[in-house]
C-alpha positions as CSV (number, residue, x, y, z in Angstrom):
1,X,58.1,124.8,99.2
2,X,56.2,128.0,99.9
3,X,54.3,126.2,102.6
4,X,57.5,125.2,104.4
5,X,58.8,128.7,104.0
6,X,55.7,129.9,105.8
7,X,56.1,127.4,108.6
8,X,59.7,128.6,109.1
9,X,58.7,132.3,109.1
10,X,55.7,131.8,111.5
11,X,57.2,129.4,114.1
12,X,60.6,130.2,115.6
13,X,61.1,126.6,116.7
14,X,60.2,125.0,113.4
15,X,63.3,123.4,111.9
16,X,65.4,123.9,115.0
17,X,65.3,120.5,116.8
18,X,68.2,118.8,115.0
19,X,70.4,119.3,118.1
20,X,68.5,116.4,119.8
21,X,70.3,114.0,117.5
22,X,73.7,115.2,118.6
23,X,74.2,112.3,121.1
24,X,73.8,109.8,118.3
25,X,75.4,111.5,115.3
26,X,78.5,113.1,116.9
27,X,80.3,109.8,117.6
28,X,80.1,108.8,114.0
29,X,81.0,112.3,112.6
30,X,83.9,112.7,115.1
31,X,85.5,109.4,113.8
32,X,85.2,110.6,110.2
33,X,87.5,113.5,110.9
34,X,85.9,115.7,108.3
35,X,87.2,119.2,107.7
36,X,84.0,120.5,105.9
37,X,80.3,119.8,106.4
38,X,77.1,120.8,104.8
39,X,73.7,120.7,106.6
40,X,71.4,120.0,103.7
41,X,67.8,121.0,104.7
42,X,69.2,123.0,107.6
43,X,66.0,124.7,108.7
44,X,67.0,127.5,111.0
45,X,70.6,126.7,110.3
46,X,71.7,125.9,113.9
47,X,72.8,122.2,113.7
48,X,75.7,122.6,111.2
49,X,77.5,125.3,113.2
50,X,76.8,123.4,116.4
51,X,78.4,120.2,115.0
52,X,81.3,122.3,113.7
53,X,82.0,123.8,117.1
54,X,81.8,120.4,118.8
55,X,84.2,118.7,116.3
56,X,86.4,121.6,115.2
57,X,85.1,121.7,111.7
58,X,85.7,125.2,110.4
59,X,84.0,125.0,107.0
60,X,80.3,124.7,107.4
61,X,77.7,125.0,104.6
62,X,74.0,125.4,105.1
63,X,71.3,124.8,102.6
64,X,67.5,124.9,102.8
65,X,65.4,126.0,99.8
66,X,62.5,127.0,102.2
67,X,64.6,129.4,104.2
68,X,65.6,132.6,102.3
69,X,68.9,133.0,104.3
70,X,70.0,129.5,103.2
71,X,68.2,129.1,99.9
72,X,71.4,129.3,97.7
73,X,73.1,125.9,97.7
74,X,76.9,126.2,98.1
75,X,78.6,125.4,94.8
76,X,81.5,123.5,96.4
77,X,81.8,119.9,97.5
78,X,82.0,119.0,101.2
79,X,83.6,116.1,103.2
80,X,80.3,115.1,104.7
81,X,76.6,116.0,104.4
82,X,74.2,115.8,107.3
83,X,70.4,115.7,106.7
84,X,68.2,115.5,109.8
85,X,64.4,115.1,109.7
86,X,64.1,116.4,106.1
87,X,63.5,113.5,103.7
88,X,60.1,112.5,105.1
89,X,58.8,116.0,104.1
90,X,59.6,115.3,100.4
91,X,56.9,113.6,98.3
92,X,58.1,110.2,97.0
93,X,57.9,111.4,93.3
94,X,60.3,114.2,94.1
95,X,62.9,112.2,96.2
96,X,65.3,111.1,93.4
97,X,66.3,114.5,92.2
98,X,66.9,115.6,95.8
99,X,68.9,112.5,96.6
100,X,71.0,112.9,93.4
101,X,71.8,116.5,94.4
102,X,72.7,115.5,98.0
103,X,75.0,112.8,96.8
104,X,76.7,115.3,94.5
105,X,77.4,117.8,97.2
106,X,79.5,115.7,99.6
107,X,81.8,112.7,99.7
108,X,80.0,111.1,102.7
109,X,76.5,111.4,104.2
110,X,74.8,110.9,107.5
111,X,71.0,110.9,107.3
112,X,68.3,110.8,110.0
113,X,64.7,110.3,108.8
114,X,61.5,110.5,110.9
115,X,59.2,107.5,110.4
116,X,56.1,108.8,112.3
117,X,53.4,111.4,111.4
118,X,54.2,115.0,112.2
119,X,52.1,117.2,114.4
120,X,51.9,119.7,111.5
121,X,49.4,119.4,108.6
122,X,49.8,120.9,105.2
123,X,47.1,123.3,103.8
124,X,45.6,120.4,101.8
125,X,45.1,118.4,105.0
126,X,48.0,115.9,104.4
127,X,50.4,115.3,107.2
128,X,53.7,117.3,106.8
129,X,55.6,114.0,106.8
130,X,54.4,113.0,103.3
131,X,56.8,110.1,102.9
132,X,56.6,107.7,105.8
133,X,58.3,104.3,105.5
134,X,60.5,102.0,107.6
135,X,64.3,101.4,107.5
136,X,64.2,98.8,104.7
137,X,62.3,101.0,102.3
138,X,64.5,104.0,103.0
139,X,67.7,101.9,102.6
140,X,66.5,100.6,99.2
141,X,65.6,104.1,98.1
142,X,68.9,105.6,99.2
143,X,71.2,102.9,97.9
144,X,71.2,103.9,94.2
145,X,72.3,107.4,95.2
146,X,74.6,106.4,98.1
147,X,76.0,102.9,97.2
148,X,77.9,102.6,100.5
149,X,74.9,103.5,102.7
150,X,74.3,101.4,105.8
151,X,72.0,101.7,108.8
152,X,73.3,103.2,112.0
153,X,71.9,103.1,115.5
154,X,69.8,106.0,116.7
155,X,67.7,106.1,119.9
156,X,65.4,109.0,119.0
157,X,61.9,107.4,118.8
158,X,60.3,106.8,115.4
159,X,63.5,107.6,113.4
160,X,65.9,105.6,111.2
161,X,69.5,106.7,110.5
162,X,72.0,105.8,107.8
163,X,75.6,106.7,107.0
164,X,78.0,106.1,104.1
165,X,81.1,105.4,106.1
166,X,82.5,102.8,108.6
167,X,84.2,105.2,110.9
168,X,83.1,105.2,114.5
169,X,84.8,106.2,117.8
170,X,85.4,103.5,120.5
171,X,82.3,102.4,122.4
172,X,83.7,104.1,125.6
173,X,84.2,107.4,123.8
174,X,80.8,107.1,122.1
175,X,79.2,106.6,125.5
176,X,80.9,109.7,126.9
177,X,79.8,111.8,124.0
178,X,76.2,110.6,124.3
179,X,76.2,111.3,128.0
180,X,77.6,114.8,127.6
181,X,75.3,115.7,124.7
182,X,72.2,114.2,126.4
183,X,72.9,116.2,129.5
184,X,73.1,119.4,127.4
185,X,69.8,118.6,125.7
186,X,68.0,117.8,128.9
187,X,69.5,120.9,130.6
188,X,68.1,123.1,127.9
189,X,64.7,121.4,128.1
190,X,64.7,121.9,131.9
191,X,65.7,125.5,131.6
192,X,62.9,126.1,129.1
193,X,60.3,124.5,131.4
194,X,61.5,126.6,134.3
195,X,61.4,129.8,132.3
196,X,57.9,129.1,131.0
197,X,56.6,128.3,134.5
198,X,55.8,124.7,133.6
199,X,57.8,123.4,136.6
């Protein structure tokens, strides 16, 4: 945990890329009509409030034991938990207590898990993504903690996604949300490239 705290302290962008999943997670979260949400493993803490603003969710909780500002887990229960690019950082032998805690903190969950090696190495030389498996392995590992878990579509490369609920907006509305959110993501990327002189 100390190593991840150091990553967060040293690199302003570490733990802040969850917004790239918005085109794929918002259509599902919008249909759920949640009134409260917790971003469990929130990194810099930007994704939860961003989802809240997009969907009108006023009650947002953030928890990340590696980030001092968010290291105290909220004691209340939320309508939905989001967890993006976190579980692959947890060693297999430590997963069950974390999954048990996640299931206890919210009625529903939406999880996005990276399935490829990270660019970051731990001090002992291991890849920061210490638990790399495919969709079938993850679904089997999640099922005891989230009995209604099922795969959901996500287009981000080398990722799998799951949710515990059926709700989904219409295909037309989902397409509109994805187009809007993708345009925002690409607009930010283009702006960053211009500001850094890369284009």
